[in-house]
Every structure is written in C-alpha cells, then in structure tokens.
C-alpha positions as CSV (number, residue, x, y, z in Angstrom):
1,M,71.2,144.3,118.2
2,A,74.8,144.3,117.2
3,T,76.0,146.7,119.7
4,L,73.8,145.0,122.5
5,A,75.3,141.9,121.8
6,G,78.8,142.9,121.4
7,I,78.0,144.5,125.0
8,A,77.4,141.2,126.1
9,N,80.8,140.4,126.0
10,F,81.6,142.3,128.9
11,H,82.7,139.3,131.0
12,K,85.9,138.6,128.6
13,V,87.2,142.4,130.2
14,P,88.0,141.2,134.0
15,E,88.0,144.5,135.2
16,L,85.0,145.3,133.6
17,R,83.7,142.3,134.7
18,R,84.5,142.9,138.5
19,R,82.4,146.1,137.9
20,V,79.6,145.0,136.6
21,I,79.3,142.1,139.5
22,F,80.6,145.0,142.3
23,T,77.3,146.9,140.8
24,L,74.8,144.0,141.2
25,V,76.1,143.2,144.7
26,M,75.6,146.5,145.5
27,L,72.0,146.7,144.0
28,A,71.3,143.6,146.0
29,V,72.4,144.6,149.2
30,Y,70.0,148.1,149.0
31,R,67.1,145.8,147.6
32,I,67.2,143.5,151.0
33,G,67.7,146.8,153.0
34,V,64.4,147.2,151.5
35,F,62.6,145.2,153.6
36,V,64.1,145.8,156.7
37,T,61.5,147.9,158.9
38,V,61.8,150.5,161.3
39,P,61.6,149.7,164.5
40,G,58.4,150.4,166.7
41,V,56.1,149.7,163.1
42,D,53.8,146.8,161.8
43,R,55.0,146.1,158.6
44,A,52.0,144.4,157.6
45,A,49.8,147.5,159.1
46,M,51.6,150.0,157.2
47,S,51.2,147.3,154.0
48,K,47.6,147.7,154.3
49,Y,47.3,151.4,154.5
50,M,49.6,152.0,151.7
51,A,47.5,149.8,149.5
52,K,44.5,152.1,150.4
53,Q,45.7,155.1,148.9
54,S,45.1,155.4,145.0
55,G,47.4,157.4,143.3
56,G,49.2,160.8,144.9
57,L,52.2,161.7,146.4
58,L,52.6,158.9,148.7
59,N,52.4,156.0,145.9
60,F,54.8,158.4,143.9
61,F,57.7,158.2,146.6
62,N,56.9,154.9,147.2
63,M,57.6,153.8,143.6
64,F,61.0,156.0,143.8
65,S,62.0,154.3,146.8
66,G,61.5,150.9,145.5
67,G,58.6,149.9,148.3
68,A,60.8,151.0,151.0
69,L,57.9,153.7,152.2
70,E,55.6,151.0,152.2
71,N,57.3,148.6,154.1
72,F,58.5,151.9,156.1
73,S,61.9,150.3,155.7
74,L,65.6,152.1,157.0
75,F,65.4,153.4,153.5
76,A,62.2,155.2,153.2
77,L,63.7,158.0,152.8
78,G,65.5,156.9,150.0
79,I,68.2,159.1,148.1
80,M,66.4,161.9,147.8
81,P,67.9,163.7,151.0
82,Y,70.9,163.8,149.0
83,I,69.4,164.9,145.9
84,S,67.7,167.7,148.2
85,A,71.3,168.5,149.4
86,S,73.0,168.6,145.8
87,I,70.3,171.3,144.9
88,I,71.0,173.4,147.7
89,I,74.9,173.1,147.2
90,Q,74.6,174.1,143.6
91,L,72.4,177.2,143.8
92,M,74.7,178.7,146.4
93,G,77.1,177.9,144.2
94,M,75.4,180.3,142.3
95,V,75.1,183.2,144.6
96,Y,77.6,182.3,147.4
97,K,81.3,183.1,146.2
98,P,83.7,180.6,148.0
99,I,81.4,178.0,146.5
100,D,81.8,179.0,143.1
101,E,85.8,178.9,143.5
102,L,85.7,175.8,145.2
103,R,84.0,174.7,142.0
104,K,86.8,175.8,139.5
105,E,89.6,174.2,141.9
106,G,89.0,170.8,140.1
107,E,89.5,167.3,141.3
108,Q,90.6,169.2,145.2
109,G,87.6,171.4,145.0
110,R,84.7,168.8,143.5
111,R,86.0,166.8,146.9
112,K,85.2,169.3,149.1
113,I,82.1,170.3,147.6
114,D,81.0,166.5,148.1
115,Q,81.8,166.5,151.5
116,Y,79.3,169.7,152.3
117,T,76.8,167.9,150.2
118,R,76.9,165.0,152.5
119,Y,76.5,167.3,155.8
120,G,73.9,168.7,153.9
121,T,72.1,165.5,153.3
122,V,72.6,164.1,157.0
123,A,70.7,166.7,158.2
124,L,67.8,167.2,155.7
125,S,67.6,163.6,156.9
126,L,67.0,164.0,160.4
127,F,64.6,166.7,159.4
128,Q,62.7,164.7,157.0
129,A,63.1,161.4,159.3
130,Y,61.1,163.6,162.3
131,G,58.6,164.7,159.7
132,S,58.2,161.0,158.5
133,A,58.1,160.2,162.4
134,K,55.1,162.5,163.0
135,L,53.3,161.9,159.6
136,V,53.2,157.8,160.2
137,E,52.1,158.2,163.7
138,G,49.2,160.7,162.7
139,W,48.2,157.6,160.4
140,S,48.4,155.1,163.2
141,A,46.4,157.0,165.4
142,S,43.6,157.2,162.5
143,D,40.9,154.8,161.6
144,A,42.2,153.7,158.2
145,G,45.9,153.0,159.5
146,A,45.4,151.9,163.4
147,G,48.3,149.6,164.4
148,I,51.0,151.2,162.7
149,V,53.3,152.5,165.2
150,T,52.9,150.0,168.1
151,H,55.0,152.5,170.7
152,P,54.0,156.5,170.1
153,G,56.0,158.8,171.4
154,I,58.9,161.0,171.7
155,G,61.3,157.3,171.8
156,F,59.4,156.5,168.5
157,Q,60.5,159.8,167.4
158,L,64.3,159.4,167.7
159,M,64.6,155.6,166.8
160,T,62.8,156.9,163.3
161,M,65.2,160.0,162.8
162,I,68.3,158.0,163.7
163,T,67.4,154.7,161.7
164,L,66.7,156.8,158.6
165,T,69.2,159.0,158.8
166,T,71.5,156.3,158.8
167,G,69.6,154.4,156.0
168,T,70.3,157.6,154.1
169,A,73.6,157.6,154.9
170,F,74.5,154.4,153.6
171,L,72.7,154.4,150.5
172,M,74.7,157.7,149.8
173,W,77.4,155.3,150.7
174,I,76.5,152.5,148.4
175,G,76.2,155.1,145.2
176,E,79.4,156.5,145.6
177,Q,80.9,153.3,145.9
178,I,79.4,152.2,142.7
179,T,79.7,155.4,140.6
180,E,83.8,154.8,141.6
181,R,84.3,151.1,141.7
182,G,81.1,150.0,139.3
183,I,79.4,150.7,136.2
184,G,77.0,153.8,135.6
185,N,76.3,156.5,138.1
186,G,75.6,155.0,141.4
187,I,72.7,157.5,142.8
188,S,71.0,157.1,139.2
189,L,71.6,153.4,139.3
190,L,69.6,152.8,142.8
191,I,66.3,155.1,141.4
192,F,66.7,153.0,138.1
193,A,66.4,149.6,141.0
194,G,64.1,151.2,142.6
195,I,61.2,151.8,140.0
196,V,62.1,148.8,137.7
197,T,61.6,146.0,140.7
198,G,58.3,148.0,141.3
199,V,56.9,147.1,137.8
200,P,56.0,143.9,138.6
201,G,54.0,144.3,141.5
202,W,52.2,147.4,139.7
203,V,51.1,145.0,137.1
204,G,49.7,142.3,139.4
205,S,47.9,144.4,141.5
206,Y,46.2,146.1,138.2
207,L,45.2,142.1,137.4
208,A,44.4,141.7,140.9
209,T,42.1,144.8,141.3
210,N,40.6,144.1,137.8
211,A,40.1,140.5,137.8
212,G,37.2,139.8,135.9
213,N,37.2,142.8,134.1
214,I,39.9,143.2,132.3
215,Q,39.5,145.2,129.2
216,P,41.9,144.1,126.3
217,L,41.9,147.3,124.4
218,T,42.8,149.1,127.5
219,I,45.8,147.5,128.1
220,A,46.9,147.6,124.5
221,A,46.3,151.3,124.4
222,V,48.8,151.8,127.6
223,A,51.2,149.4,125.9
224,A,51.1,151.1,123.0
225,F,51.8,154.4,124.4
226,V,54.8,153.4,126.8
227,V,56.3,151.8,123.8
228,G,56.0,155.2,122.1
229,A,57.0,157.2,124.8
230,I,60.1,154.9,125.0
231,A,61.0,155.6,121.4
232,V,60.5,158.8,121.8
233,I,62.7,159.4,125.1
234,A,65.7,157.0,123.2
235,F,64.9,159.7,120.4
236,F,65.8,163.0,122.3
237,E,68.5,161.6,124.6
238,N,70.4,160.9,121.7
239,G,69.8,163.8,119.9
240,R,72.8,166.6,119.4
241,R,73.0,169.9,117.4
242,Q,76.3,169.4,115.6
243,I,78.3,173.1,115.5
244,P,80.8,173.0,112.7
245,I,84.2,173.5,113.9
246,V,87.2,174.4,112.0
247,Y,91.0,174.3,113.2
248,S,93.7,176.2,111.7
249,R,97.1,174.8,110.5
250,R,99.3,174.1,113.2
251,Q,102.8,172.9,113.7
252,V,103.2,170.4,116.1
253,G,106.9,169.3,116.6
254,R,108.3,168.9,113.3
255,R,105.1,167.8,111.9
256,V,102.3,170.5,110.2
257,Y,98.7,170.0,110.5
258,G,96.3,171.3,107.9
259,A,92.4,172.7,108.2
260,Q,90.8,170.1,109.4
261,N,86.6,170.4,109.8
262,A,85.3,168.8,112.9
263,H,81.8,169.3,115.2
264,L,80.9,170.6,118.7
265,P,77.8,168.1,119.7
266,L,75.6,170.0,122.2
267,K,72.9,167.3,123.6
268,V,69.8,168.5,123.1
269,N,69.0,167.1,126.8
270,T,72.1,168.0,128.8
271,A,70.5,167.8,131.9
272,G,69.4,164.7,131.4
273,T,66.9,162.7,134.0
274,I,68.4,165.1,136.5
275,P,65.4,167.8,136.4
276,P,62.6,165.9,136.9
277,I,64.4,164.1,139.8
278,F,65.2,167.3,141.5
279,A,61.3,168.2,140.9
280,S,60.0,165.4,142.5
281,S,62.4,165.5,145.7
282,L,61.0,169.4,146.2
283,L,57.5,167.8,146.4
284,M,58.1,165.8,149.4
285,F,59.2,169.1,151.6
286,P,55.2,170.3,151.8
287,A,54.4,167.0,153.6
288,T,57.4,167.3,156.0
289,L,56.6,171.0,156.9
290,A,52.9,170.2,157.3
291,N,53.3,167.4,159.7
292,M,55.6,170.1,161.5
293,N,52.7,172.4,162.0
294,V,54.1,174.8,159.6
295,P,51.9,177.6,158.8
296,G,50.5,177.3,154.9
297,A,52.1,173.8,154.9
298,D,48.7,171.8,155.0
299,K,46.7,174.1,151.8
300,L,49.9,173.3,149.7
301,Q,50.5,169.7,150.8
302,S,46.9,169.1,149.7
303,I,47.5,170.7,146.3
304,V,50.8,168.6,145.7
305,S,49.2,165.3,147.0
306,G,45.7,166.1,144.7
307,G,47.0,166.1,141.5
308,G,45.0,167.6,138.8
309,W,46.2,170.3,136.3
310,V,47.7,172.8,139.2
311,F,50.1,169.8,140.6
312,N,50.9,168.8,136.5
313,T,51.2,172.7,135.7
314,G,53.6,173.1,138.8
315,Y,55.7,170.0,138.5
316,A,56.0,171.1,134.2
317,L,56.9,174.4,135.5
318,L,59.5,173.2,138.1
319,I,61.0,170.4,135.1
320,V,61.8,173.5,132.8
321,F,63.0,175.6,135.5
322,F,65.7,172.8,136.6
323,C,66.3,171.9,132.7
324,Y,68.0,175.3,132.4
325,F,68.9,175.9,135.9
326,Y,71.2,172.5,135.9
327,T,72.6,173.2,132.1
328,S,73.6,176.7,132.9
329,V,75.9,175.1,136.3
330,T,77.0,171.9,133.9
331,F,77.8,173.9,130.9
332,Q,79.9,176.7,130.9
333,P,79.8,178.4,127.0
334,V,83.1,180.9,128.3
335,D,85.5,178.0,129.2
336,V,84.2,176.0,125.8
337,A,85.3,179.3,123.9
338,E,88.0,179.3,125.8
339,N,89.0,175.9,125.0
340,L,88.6,176.4,121.3
341,K,90.7,179.7,120.8
342,K,93.7,177.4,122.9
343,Q,93.7,174.6,120.3
344,Q,93.8,177.1,117.0
345,A,89.6,176.1,116.5
346,N,86.8,178.2,115.6
347,I,83.3,178.1,114.5
348,P,83.1,179.4,110.9
349,G,81.6,182.9,110.5
350,I,82.4,184.1,114.5
351,R,85.2,185.4,116.2
352,P,86.8,183.4,118.7
353,G,86.1,184.5,122.3
354,K,83.2,186.5,123.3
355,Q,81.7,186.0,120.1
356,T,82.1,182.1,120.3
357,A,80.7,182.1,123.7
358,D,78.0,183.9,123.0
359,Y,77.2,182.0,119.8
360,I,77.4,178.7,121.9
361,Q,75.2,179.7,124.6
362,G,72.7,181.0,122.2
363,V,72.6,177.8,120.4
364,M,72.2,175.8,123.9
365,N,69.2,178.4,125.1
366,R,67.3,177.1,122.0
367,I,68.0,173.6,122.0
368,T,67.6,173.5,125.7
369,F,63.8,174.9,125.3
370,G,63.2,172.2,123.3
371,G,64.6,169.8,125.5
372,A,62.6,171.3,128.4
373,M,59.8,171.0,126.7
374,Y,60.2,167.2,125.7
375,V,61.1,166.4,129.1
376,A,57.8,168.1,131.0
377,A,55.5,166.7,128.3
378,V,57.2,163.0,129.1
379,C,56.8,163.7,132.4
380,V,53.3,164.7,132.8
381,V,51.3,163.3,129.4
382,P,51.2,159.6,131.0
383,A,49.2,161.2,133.8
384,I,46.5,162.9,131.5
385,V,46.4,159.9,129.4
386,G,45.8,157.4,132.6
387,D,42.7,159.7,133.6
388,L,41.5,159.4,129.9
389,L,42.0,156.0,129.8
390,R,40.7,155.5,133.2
391,V,43.9,153.6,134.1
392,Q,46.3,154.3,136.8
393,I,49.8,154.5,135.4
394,T,52.0,154.2,138.2
395,F,54.9,153.7,135.6
396,G,54.2,157.0,134.6
397,G,56.9,159.4,132.2
398,T,59.2,160.7,135.0
399,S,59.8,156.9,135.7
400,L,60.3,155.8,131.9
401,M,62.4,158.9,131.1
402,I,64.7,157.7,134.4
403,V,64.9,154.2,133.1
404,V,65.3,154.7,129.7
405,G,67.9,157.8,130.5
406,V,70.3,155.3,132.9
407,A,70.0,152.5,130.8
408,L,71.5,154.3,127.9
409,D,74.3,155.9,129.9
410,T,75.1,152.6,131.9
411,V,75.5,150.6,127.8
412,N,77.5,154.0,127.0
413,Q,79.5,153.7,129.8
414,I,80.0,150.1,129.0
415,E,80.5,150.5,125.4
416,A,83.2,153.3,126.9
417,Q,85.0,150.8,128.9
418,L,85.3,148.2,126.1
419,I,87.0,150.8,123.6
420,T,89.5,152.4,125.9
421,R,91.1,148.7,126.7
422,S,91.5,148.1,123.2
423,Y,88.9,145.3,123.3
424,E,86.9,147.1,120.4
425,G,86.8,143.6,119.0
426,L,84.9,142.6,121.1
427,T,81.9,144.5,119.6
428,G,81.4,142.2,117.4
429,P,82.3,142.0,113.6
430,G,80.7,144.9,112.1
431,A,79.0,146.1,115.2
432,S,77.9,149.5,114.8
433,R,78.7,151.2,118.0
434,I,76.2,153.9,119.8
435,R,75.8,156.7,117.8
436,A,74.1,160.5,118.5
437,R,71.6,161.3,116.2
438,R,72.5,164.3,114.3
439,L,70.4,167.4,113.9
440,P,70.9,170.2,111.2
441,E,74.3,172.2,111.3
442,G,74.1,176.0,112.0
C-alpha cells in the first residue's frame, strides 16, 4: 500500500506527469475509434447478432478488441495483425540469417526489423480485412444476421479492406507513440484497455440474463476464483530465480575493489503476457481461411470455435510452445555468460564461458517449464471452472493474466521513472519498493 501511495505522487514529476497524461489521451482516442463503424454496416444489427453468440471465438476476440468487433468499427481487427507480423518476423530471425544479423546490430537493426514488421502488419491486415468482409456478408445473408451489410459486393469489400487496414495501422502508431512518449508498453496497454472496458458490460449482461434467478453462491464462487487467480498471477509474475555470482578482485583506476557477491535474477515467466497473445492471434486465422474457401479450413474453424477439450488442449500447447520460443528469442545465455566474463564475474563452481552459458540455459529451461505450465493453467482453467459452475466467464484467465501483467509492468515503470530522476523520496517515508519474490539459490 505504501508503494502505491508513493506512485500516486507521480504528478509531482513534470515529465512523468506529461507521459501519463499523453498515455491517457491516446487510450481515449482508441476508445473513441471503437465506436466508429465501417461504412455499409448497420451497427444495431451487428450488435444484435453478436449478442446471440454465446461464448466461442467471436466473443473472445470481441473482448480483446474492446467491443470493436461488436460494432464492426475501424478497429475491428484490433492489434492482432501487428502481433502476428511480429511472430512471423521473429520466426524468420531463427531461420533466415539476414534477419538474425539485423537483430544483433543494436538500435539500427531494431529499427529495420520494426519497419519490416509494419509492412507485414499492413499485408496481414489487408488479408484479414477481406476475410472479415466476406464473413460479415455471410452473416448478413443468414436469418440471424439479416441486414448487417446494407450493400454487399465488391465495393463493400474494398471499403472494408481500406478501413480496417487503416484502423490497424493507426492502432499500431498509437501503440508505438505510447511506448516512446508515454508510460508502459503501448501495444500491451491497448489490449489492457480493451479488456478492462469490457468488464462492466460482461457484469451487466450476466445480471440482465439471470434477472430473478441470480445465485449468490455462484457469484461468490466466481469472485473468489477471480481473486485467487489474480493472487496466483501476481505471485508468479514477481517470481525470480536468483543465481549467485562472485565478482573477482579488480582495480578500477587507483581503487582496488575486493570480491563481491551478487545475484543474477531469472524470471520464472520471462515471456510475460506474450504467449497467450500470440496463441490467441493464431486462433484467428482459421476463420479467415474458411471465408476464403481454403480446403479444410471449415473443419479447422469448427474445432477452434467449438471450445471443449480439443480447443483447450491445443490452446495450452500453443501457449507452452510460445513460452519457450519467446524466451529463447529474448534471452541469450551465451551473451549473459560473455558479459559476466567481461565483468570478471563467475558462478561459483562453474567455469566461465561455455560452461556458464550451458548452466544458465539449463536453469532457464527448468524455470521456463514451470512458467509455461503456470501460464497454460491460468489461461485454460477458468473456462473449465465456468463450465462446472455453468457460468460463462468471458473475463477469463488470458484476460486476467494480461491485465495483471500489464498493470504490474506499468507500475514498475512508473516507479523506475521516479527513482531514476532522483525523486525516490516521493515514494513516501519508509515505503518499500516493489520487490521480486526470491526462489532458493542454486
């Protein structure tokens, strides 16, 4: 509580105050765009059709887009094409040498990769926008969604492609601006805002649907489960494995420094909220392919949209894969071992160089397994609990993990901004800073 009270004093730091205000303004622009419907679509008819869909993939992505899909607004695709493009570029970096070399060139290489990601985002947006146009036209032709598209045809399809691609490009720009000029990770905050703003609607929908038949015990059980899930997420997200490090006796100028003990912290969940986001974005492709009449896509879409144990198993496996994949991309044990060697530091009982890299890699593999199991469980178990309680928990594990993870990351960044500007006193007298939970050494 003391830490949160200290962070509340961010307005005393002019630059930090400007960053927070800029972030809030950009998020407000995003929320306004959610209600700007694509030309040629009857928003009321679209909302009625979406209201008839109980659960499934449509409501899942509607939640991630902050209700943009329900309104079929210019942000209906959300930021998912950007995430998908990032996945493709990172995969190419593992098999295509020029991309891997760019990644090692520092800031200049990163800018080049970002540029390629933008191009990929536009290409994927055009592809998904066309599939979305065909999908909505199909809904409009059915009895349940009659009247959604006022003038179907090639004109509507081209307009939808231009509008949705422009909306995704604008969202990508907003996310980059928040990251650069605001506070926190812009892309994550956009997803965070979309999920959080959907909570009141989910609560209202539940109360309206179960009016006169509200079960207090069911509500209490769901609330207890959500609170417990938040506690588990916060526990694991702050978890660290501390590897002991010893710095050798060294001389810097005229000063001689004796041996010092320190720790190398390794996060239990190094990948953060990226695996469920990556897995969710991949689940969107079958629907797009099915509407483009790709052979076999209809069957795949029915499996993905149907839920059940097949969907949950596939979703969990994708999450585990992306936990390992993203960790291997972002964390390089060889580089860590080389930096330790340059600093004349070593792990007790481990030779510098390759043995150190192998040891760190082994430790990372073990804790990543635990982290992957935790992420998969958090994302899949709520759906199972909802089936047992006969309650549709739209605000599920994936959403909770993203919300809690992004909130923790943003709070940490605000605190870091306060400390780096020598305003540590603003965190309050005797305030304890946010600390990582330590696991046993070794």
